[in-house]
Every structure is written in C-alpha cells, then in structure tokens.
N, C-alpha and C positions, 0 to 999 in steps of 0.2 A: 312820316316824320311830316311836319307842321311847315308854314309859309314864314315862320318868325314869329309872329303873334304880337306885330306893334300896336302901341295903347297908347293914347294920350290921357292919363292921369289928371283927374280933376283933386286929387289928394293922395298923402303917402297914410299907408295904416299899416303896412307890416316892416319891421325891422329886422334882418337877419345879423347874430352877433356871431365873434371868432375870437379864439383865442387860447391862450393854453391849458390843456386838460391837467397839468401837471403841479396843480396850485391846492391848498386846502383854504380853510374858510379863515384862517388867521394870515394869510397872506394878503400884502396890499393890493395886489390887482385881482383878487376876489372880493375885497371889498369896495372897489372903483367899477367893476363890472355891476356889482349888485344896486349901488350908487345910481349908476346909470340908469342900470334896465328899471328900476325904479321910477325914476324922472320920468321915463319913457311912456312907463304904463300909465304915471300919473295924469300925462296928457293926451292918454287914449290910444295909446300905439299897441299892437299886439307884435309881441318877443317871440323871434325864431333861432333856435339855435341846434344842436346836433344832440342834445338828449345825453351828453357827457358829464363828467366830473369838472371840476376848476370852473373856469370861465363860464363855462356854458350852466354849471348849475348855479354858479353866483345868479347870472340873467334870467335864472326861471325864477329862483327866491324873490330877486329883487323885484321881478313884476307881479308875483303874487302875491307878494308882501303891498302891493301898491292897488290890488283887486283887477291885475290887469290878465292877459288871455298870453296864454304860453303855447307853440307848436314846435314837437320837438320830430327830428329828422335823422332815424336812427339807422345802424343796420349791427349783425350780429357777427363778428368777425370771428377766424378760427383760429385752431392754436396755438399756430404758427406764426400770427400775426404780433407785433408790437403796438397794439391798440386798445384804447383806456375802454371801447363800448357801452355800453347802454347804463347808466345810473342809475338805482334804484330810489335813489335821494333826490334825485331831479324830477319834480312832479310837473308834469305838461298838462295840457287840457286837449291837446291833440297830436298821435302820435304819425309818424307817417314811417314805414319801414321800407326800407332799400335794401339790394341785394348784394352791394357792394361799397367800398370806398368812393369811386368815382360818381356812381350814381349819387350816395349821399351827398356829396360837395358838389354837382350840379342843381340837386333838388333844394340843398338851402340858399342857390344860388339864385334858383328860380322863386324859390318862394319868397325872398325879399326884395323892397322894391327899393334900399337902402343897405349897405354893408357897414357896420362897426367893427373895425378890425384892433384887436386889442395883442397884448405883448403875448408871445408865444412860440414855440419849436418850428418843426420842418412840416408838420401838418398846418399850422397857421400860416407859414410860408408859401405852402402850395396854395391856399385857399387864398391867401392876399393875389397871387401871382395870375391865379383864373380870373379873378373878380377885374385886377388889373389892365388884364388882356382883354378881357372882352369889354368893356369902357372904351378903350381904346379902338376895336374893331368898331362899335356902335356909336361914336362919338357922337354927338348930338341927340343921341336915342339914348344915351347907356343912364346903367343903374349908378348914384356916384358912392364913392368911398368914403368914409369918417374914420380916419386913421387915431386911434388914442394913444395919446403920450408924446412927449418932446422928443423921444430918443427916434421917433421917426424922423424927424428930421436930419438927424445925421444919416439914417437909411437912405433917404429918399437922395441926399446930397450924394451919396457914393454912388449911386446910379448914375445922377446926373453927371459925374464927372466921369466913370469911368464906360459907362455904355453908350448906345446910341438911340437917342432918345430923341424922339417928334414932339415937338410945343404940345397936342394935345394932349397926351401922356402924362404932363404934368399941370393939366386942368382940370383933371376929373376925382380929387380928391381933396380932403379939407385936413389939416391935421389940426386937432383940441388936444385939450389936458383935464377939463373937469367936465360934468354933468352938462351944466347949463350951458356950455357949449356944443356940446353933441345935440341938444335940444336946438338951440339956436341954429346952427348947421341944418337941421332937416327942415326948420320953420323957412329958414331962407331958400332953400332948395323949393320947397312948396310955393314959396311968390313967384321962383323964377316957371313955375309948372303952369301958373293961374295966370302971369303974365303972357306965356307962350315961347317962352324963351327955348323953351328945351322940351322936346317932344320926348314922352317916358315911354319906355319898352317892358312892358308889364312880364313878359317869360322870355328873356334874351336867350336863354337855352335850350330853346324849342327849336332852335336848329339842328340840337346836338340828340344825335342817339345814342344808348348804350351797348 
C-alpha cells in the first residue's frame, strides 16, 4: 500500500466517464455522451471508461471520431452477475483488465483526473457515491466531479434536504447540461490548478487495496 500519491498537476489530461450501460445508439443520452467525448478529444483529453456498452461505448466512439485516445477498464463477470461486461463494439486503445467490480471502479477513479457522470442506474450511483465520498475525504486535494444533466439539481437537492451534509461536500462538483459546459468546467479547474488554488491528487485510490 502506498502513502497516498499526492501530486500537484500542471494540467489535466485524462477524463473518466460514468453512466448507463443500458441504452443504445438511438437514445438521447448515447448521443449526448458521444458529443461530450468528441468535444473533449478534440481539446486533447484522453477518455477513460469501463469498456462496456451504453454511455461507455458512446464515450469511446465520440473520442475516436475526433482522433482521440481511449482507455478501457474492464473485468469479466461470471454468469451469476447482472453485469454488462466487455462490449466488443467498444473500441479502446489501451485495455486495463481488473479482477472484480470493486477493482474496476477503483481503477477508473484512479485513472481519471476529472469525472463526468451521466444518468445511469445503481452501478452509476455507486461510482458517483465513491467519487463524491473521496472528494469529501480529500477536499482541497480532490478530483472534481462534473454532473451531466439538470436532473442532478433535483438529486443533490434531495441530499441537501434529507442528509447531514457538510459545506465542502457541495463544493466538489459542477452541474452542466451541454458539451461546451463540460469542457469549460475542466478548463476552469485547470486555471485553479495553475493559480495554486487546488492541489490535485493523481491517485487518490492509492490508499486502498483490493
């Protein structure tokens, strides 16, 4: 186990994408994830996703359309699991194979320097919850979340109204609803890094072993 991997970043280069695996290319969310990752790849960012279908495949397709690089973090589920697994249509440049769902999630969190979270089900909720919890634990050294879609305002509102929240937990994310706003949110965060307002952690999951 390492001592935490504190790292002051000069710039952000890798963006992790989370969202539903249960949508096809005709779904509005697929098209939005595609456009977001196309925009990010055009700006020079590497896309990281879980190598599966749905939002993950849309992310890879969008990035590859723009000539970008994609990292896929995968694992092979056994037949007892309700898990989408590796999507052969999701073409990645580098595949990181993990042993189980927990390791896959932690590896995605480790690989990404910024997280973009789209709509999804319980898998996305668990990934969002882990990312949000780590941001609170490492507040001031955290990796920021970009929550895609206005519906997140309602979800965060329910948390604020019903849970015991600390102020810093509400400062680690931005809610956006278009590809340009995703890119701008990342650029704004890069400005904070350059101005020394935020000390970035390269691998916040180094504190955890599987």
